[in-house]
C-alpha positions in Angstrom: 216.2 37.3 3.2 213.4 38.1 5.6 209.8 38.4 4.3 208.3 41.7 3.5 204.6 42.7 3.3 205.0 43.4 -0.4 206.4 39.9 -1.0 203.5 38.3 0.8 201.0 40.5 -0.9 202.4 39.7 -4.4 202.9 36.0 -3.8 200.8 33.8 -6.2 199.6 30.2 -5.7 201.2 27.3 -7.6 200.1 23.8 -8.4 201.5 22.6 -5.1 201.8 24.3 -1.7 205.0 26.3 -1.6 206.8 28.1 1.3 208.3 31.6 1.7 210.7 31.7 4.7 211.1 34.5 7.2 213.4 34.2 10.2 213.7 32.0 13.4 211.4 29.3 12.1 208.6 31.6 10.9 207.4 30.9 7.3 204.4 31.5 5.1 202.7 28.5 3.3 200.8 29.3 0.2 198.2 26.7 -0.9 197.1 26.0 -4.5 193.8 27.7 -3.7 195.6 30.9 -2.7 195.4 30.6 1.1 198.4 32.1 3.0 199.2 30.6 6.4 201.8 31.8 8.8 203.4 28.8 10.6 206.2 28.3 13.1 208.6 25.4 12.9 210.5 24.6 16.2 212.1 21.8 18.2 210.9 20.6 21.5 212.4 17.6 23.3 214.5 17.0 20.2 211.4 16.6 18.1 210.5 18.9 15.2 207.0 20.5 15.7 204.9 23.0 13.9 202.0 25.4 14.9 199.8 27.8 12.9 200.0 31.5 13.7 197.0 32.6 11.6 196.2 33.5 8.0 197.3 36.5 6.0 195.9 39.3 5.7 193.9 38.7 8.9 197.2 38.3 10.7 199.9 40.8 9.6 203.6 39.9 9.2 204.3 42.0 12.3 201.7 40.2 14.4 203.0 36.8 13.2 206.5 37.7 14.2 205.2 38.8 17.7 203.5 35.5 18.1 206.7 33.7 17.0 208.6 35.6 19.7 206.1 34.7 22.4 206.3 31.0 21.4 210.1 31.1 21.5 210.0 32.6 25.1 207.8 29.6 26.1 210.3 27.2 24.6 213.1 28.9 26.5 211.1 28.2 29.7 210.7 24.6 28.8 207.1 24.9 27.7 205.8 23.5 24.5 203.8 26.2 22.6 201.4 23.7 21.1 200.5 22.2 24.5 200.3 25.6 26.0 197.8 26.7 23.4 195.6 23.6 23.9 195.7 24.2 27.7 194.5 27.8 27.2 191.6 26.6 24.9 190.6 24.0 27.5 190.7 26.6 30.3 188.6 29.0 28.2 186.0 26.3 27.5 185.9 25.4 31.2 185.5 29.1 32.2 182.6 29.5 29.8 180.9 26.3 31.0 181.3 27.5 34.7 180.4 31.1 34.1 178.1 32.8 36.6 175.2 32.9 34.1 175.5 29.3 33.1 175.6 28.2 36.8 172.7 30.5 37.7 170.6 29.0 34.9 171.5 25.5 36.1 170.4 26.5 39.6 167.0 27.7 38.2 166.6 24.5 36.3 167.2 22.4 39.4 164.6 24.4 41.4 162.0 24.5 38.6 160.2 21.2 39.6 159.5 22.5 43.1 158.7 26.2 42.3 155.9 28.0 40.6 156.6 29.4 37.1 156.1 32.9 38.4 158.9 32.4 40.9 161.3 31.3 38.2 160.3 34.1 35.8 160.8 36.7 38.5 164.3 35.4 39.5 165.4 35.0 35.9 164.2 38.5 35.1 166.1 40.0 38.0 169.3 38.2 37.0 169.0 39.2 33.4 168.3 42.8 34.3 170.7 43.5 37.2 173.4 40.8 37.2 174.2 39.0 34.0 175.2 42.1 32.0 177.9 42.8 34.6 179.3 39.4 35.9 177.4 36.8 33.8 180.4 35.8 31.7 182.8 35.7 34.7 183.9 32.2 35.9 182.0 31.7 39.2 185.1 30.4 41.0 186.9 33.8 40.4 184.1 36.1 41.5 184.9 37.9 44.8 182.8 40.0 47.2 183.8 43.4 45.8 182.4 42.4 42.4 179.1 41.4 43.9 179.0 44.6 45.9 179.5 46.7 42.8 176.5 45.0 41.2 174.4 45.6 44.4 175.5 49.3 44.5 174.0 49.8 41.0 170.7 48.5 42.3 170.9 50.7 45.4 171.7 53.6 43.1 168.2 53.5 41.7 166.8 53.4 45.2 165.6 49.8 45.0 166.9 48.8 48.4 164.6 45.7 48.8 165.7 44.5 45.4 169.4 44.9 46.4 168.8 42.8 49.5 166.9 40.1 47.6 169.7 40.0 45.0 172.3 39.4 47.8 170.2 36.5 49.0 170.0 35.2 45.4 173.8 35.4 45.2 174.0 33.2 48.3 171.6 30.6 46.9 173.5 30.4 43.6 177.0 30.2 45.2 175.8 27.5 47.6 174.6 25.4 44.6 178.0 26.0 42.9 179.8 24.8 46.0 177.8 21.6 46.2 178.5 21.0 42.5 182.2 21.5 43.0 182.4 24.6 40.9 183.7 27.0 43.5 185.0 26.8 47.1 183.3 29.6 48.9 180.3 32.0 48.9 181.6 35.6 48.6 178.1 37.0 49.3 178.6 36.0 53.0 181.1 38.8 53.3 178.5 41.4 52.3 176.4 41.1 55.4 175.9 44.6 56.7 177.3 46.2 53.5 173.9 47.3 52.2 171.7 50.1 53.4 169.1 48.8 55.8 165.6 48.7 54.3 164.1 49.2 57.7 166.3 52.2 58.6 165.6 53.8 55.2 161.8 53.7 55.4 161.6 57.1 57.1 163.4 58.9 54.3 163.1 56.4 51.4 161.4 57.7 48.3 161.5 61.3 49.3 158.6 63.3 47.8 157.2 66.8 47.6 153.6 67.0 48.9 152.5 70.5 48.1 151.8 72.2 44.7 154.2 75.0 45.6 157.1 72.6 45.8 156.0 70.5 42.9 155.6 73.3 40.4 159.4 74.3 40.1 160.3 70.6 39.6 157.9 70.2 36.8 159.1 73.5 35.2 162.7 72.2 35.5 161.7 69.0 33.7 160.4 71.1 30.8 163.8 72.9 30.5 165.9 69.7 30.6 168.3 69.6 27.6 169.2 65.9 27.4 168.3 63.4 24.7 164.7 63.3 23.5 164.0 59.9 25.1 165.1 61.1 28.5 163.4 64.4 28.1 160.1 62.7 27.3 160.4 60.1 30.0 161.2 62.7 32.6 158.1 64.8 31.7 155.8 61.7 31.5 156.9 60.3 34.8 154.7 62.6 37.1 151.8 62.3 34.7 151.5 58.5 34.9 152.9 57.9 38.5 153.9 54.3 37.8 157.0 52.6 39.3 160.2 53.9 37.6 161.0 50.5 36.2 157.6 50.2 34.7 158.0 53.6 33.0 161.4 52.7 31.6 160.2 49.3 30.2 157.1 50.8 28.7 156.3 49.0 25.4 154.6 50.5 22.3 152.4 47.4 22.0 150.7 48.2 25.3 149.9 51.8 24.4 146.7 52.8 22.7 146.9 56.5 21.8 143.5 56.5 20.2 141.9 55.1 23.4 144.3 57.2 25.5 145.2 54.2 27.6 148.4 52.3 28.6 147.7 48.7 29.7 150.4 46.4 31.1 150.9 43.6 33.6 152.2 44.7 37.0 154.9 42.1 37.8 154.8 43.0 41.5 151.2 42.0 41.9 150.7 40.0 38.7 147.6 42.0 37.7 146.7 44.0 34.6 146.9 47.8 35.2 145.4 50.5 33.1 146.9 54.0 33.1 144.6 56.6 31.6 146.7 59.0 29.4 146.0 62.7 29.8 146.2 65.1 26.8 149.7 66.1 28.0 150.8 62.5 28.2 149.5 61.7 24.7 151.4 64.7 23.4 154.6 63.5 24.9 154.2 60.0 23.5 153.5 61.4 20.0 156.6 63.5 20.4 158.9 60.5 21.0 157.1 58.1 18.7 158.8 59.1 15.4 162.1 58.3 17.1 161.3 55.0 18.9 157.9 53.9 17.5 159.4 51.2 15.2 161.1 49.5 18.2 159.8 47.6 21.2 160.4 50.1 23.9 159.0 53.6 24.2 162.2 54.6 26.0 164.9 52.3 24.8 168.5 52.2 26.1 171.0 54.5 24.5 173.1 51.4 23.8 170.5 49.7 21.7 166.8 49.3 21.3 166.6 45.7 22.5 166.6 46.7 26.1 164.9 49.6 28.1 166.4 52.8 29.2 169.1 52.6 31.9 167.9 52.6 35.5 170.1 55.6 36.2 169.1 57.7 33.2 166.2 59.5 35.0 168.1 59.8 38.3 171.1 61.4 36.6 168.8 63.8 34.7 167.1 64.9 38.0 170.5 65.4 39.7 171.7 67.4 36.7 168.7 69.7 37.1 169.8 70.2 40.7 167.0 68.2 42.3 168.6 66.3 45.2 167.8 62.8 46.3 166.3 64.0 49.6 163.8 66.3 47.8 162.2 63.8 45.4 162.9 60.6 43.5 161.3 58.9 40.5 159.3 56.8 42.9 158.5 59.9 45.0 156.0 61.2 42.4 153.7 58.3 43.4 153.7 59.6 47.0 153.1 63.1 45.7 150.0 61.8 43.7 148.8 59.9 46.7 149.1 62.8 49.2 147.9 65.7 47.1 145.2 63.6 45.5 143.8 63.0 49.0 144.6 66.1 51.0 144.2 68.8 48.3 142.0 67.4 45.6 139.8 65.2 47.8 139.8 62.1 45.7 138.8 58.8 47.4 141.8 57.1 48.9 140.9 53.7 47.7 140.8 54.9 44.1 144.1 56.7 44.5 145.6 53.5 45.8 144.0 51.6 43.0 145.6 53.9 40.4 149.0 53.4 42.0 148.5 49.6 41.2 148.4 48.7 44.9 146.3 45.8 46.0 142.9 47.3 47.0 140.0 45.4 48.3 136.4 46.5 48.9 134.5 46.1 52.2 133.8 42.5 51.5 137.4 41.7 50.9 137.1 41.2 47.1 139.8 42.8 44.9 138.5 45.8 42.9 138.0 45.4 39.1 140.9 47.4 37.8 139.0 49.0 35.0 135.5 49.6 36.2 136.2 53.1 37.5 137.9 54.5 34.4 134.7 56.0 32.9 133.4 57.4 36.1 133.6 61.1 37.2 135.3 60.7 40.5 
């Protein structure tokens, strides 16, 4: 009689391994220590063979029967199920060894002797942030141009056009290395020429920004009324108060924030310099509001998918669009332009100090870089 779940569940071990038979070669082996193994006995090229189909209860009787039926279909086609399984495992190991992430890291290792550590760190960070989460585990030989374009469109979506173009160039370098190593036959990034928005053409309207108090006020009021998650609400309201680059805001870490000194100090990766952001009373209040929720973690504004990475690059953009603030009115980066323009034209602050607070490279009349902290205590 065929096996039943009850018979399997109630079967007890004996001094020696014993067998309960099902149908069409499927049977259950029960070892003296109580282990229960589904196995399939079959003939291939006139030889008796046997393969394991898993252990009970991890594999149910119904699943074991389905695996048996798949194996019998292979036999009917002249394929040995055991050899087929070994081939699949070998293919999986080969795919993992030749994944995009593995090959990209090999390429970085090959270039490391001739490149500065900062170059390698920047490239690896870009890959880990924008590429590996999406195609890192894909076999490099199977990746096609549309997959790469989808990755680049995500970067374009946060209005980082130069980064998108640099990433396309990075793709080309990695694929050319893979071709030379015999891991793939072609470079799909070549087919993406002209597919991205031109950085030069976008300069006129890139990073749209409002430049008058009358236009800025309703945007700030809208931020206060946003009904999203607490982390997005706080990040949205903090953004125009600190006027840092959107990525720097999203990746803000608690270890860099001193609420008692009302300062946020971090390393600007673009210029490799330490930057100090004075925190206003309003900024401190926002950080104190979100601290009970995220203060035990690394990031002030962690990803909704887990605290080990920062908030999504689209989170703030989506929030602004939800509030009815279109892309051609202002962007996350646009608040930096608002600060620069109104600080100069309306509030009359020194231009060099405004540029300094935007973490741009600023030099004095003698060509020396400004000390990035010496103006903090001054009444400007």
